C-alpha positions in Angstrom: -124.6 109.9 39.2 -122.1 110.5 36.3 -122.8 109.4 32.7 -119.7 107.1 32.8 -121.1 105.3 35.9 -124.5 104.8 34.4 -122.8 103.5 31.1 -120.7 101.1 33.2 -123.7 99.7 35.0 -125.6 99.4 31.8 -122.7 97.6 30.2 -122.6 95.3 33.2 -126.3 94.4 32.9 -125.9 93.8 29.2 -122.9 91.4 29.8 -125.0 89.5 32.3 -128.0 89.2 29.9 -130.4 91.2 32.1 -130.9 93.9 29.5 -129.9 94.7 25.9 -129.8 97.8 23.9 -131.3 98.5 20.6 -130.7 101.4 18.2 -134.0 102.3 16.5 -134.0 102.3 12.7 -136.4 105.2 12.3 -135.8 108.5 14.0 -138.7 110.7 15.2 -136.5 113.8 16.0 -133.1 114.8 14.8 -131.6 114.4 18.2 -132.7 110.8 18.6 -129.9 109.4 16.3 -127.6 108.7 19.3 -130.4 107.3 21.5 -130.4 103.7 22.4 -133.4 102.1 23.9 -132.9 99.6 26.6 -135.0 96.5 26.9 -135.2 93.6 29.4 -134.6 90.0 28.2 -137.2 88.9 30.8 -140.3 91.2 31.2 -140.8 89.7 34.6 -137.7 91.4 35.8 -138.9 94.7 34.4 -142.2 94.3 36.1 -140.5 93.5 39.4 -138.4 96.6 39.3 -141.5 98.7 38.5 -143.6 96.8 41.0 -146.2 96.6 38.3 -148.2 93.4 38.4 -151.7 94.7 37.6 -154.0 93.1 35.0 -153.5 94.3 31.4 -156.5 96.6 31.3 -155.2 98.4 34.6 -151.7 99.0 33.3 -150.7 102.5 32.1 -147.4 101.0 30.6 -149.1 98.1 28.6 -147.7 99.6 25.3 -144.2 99.7 26.7 -144.6 96.2 28.1 -145.7 94.8 24.7 -142.9 96.6 22.9 -140.4 95.2 25.2 -141.8 91.7 24.8 -141.9 91.8 20.9 -138.4 93.2 20.6 -137.0 90.7 23.0 -138.6 87.7 21.3 -137.4 89.0 17.9 -133.9 89.4 19.3 -134.0 85.9 20.8 -135.2 84.5 17.4 -132.3 86.3 15.6 -129.7 84.9 18.0 
């Protein structure tokens, strides 16, 4: 799939409030400056796409899930 197609789909998902992009303030590596992290407004949609419904202690992605939830709640508060 071409980069333009991916960007089009991501833009469509942002316009329909499924996802939102966030540019990190701090950069870990020099090449990260253009990176935009993608988050879901609803972590349930994220979990459904990943088919991940295990208990917290069994989830390998618990850190990413919490990060998504915190950033989404902060973004909702700022809107």
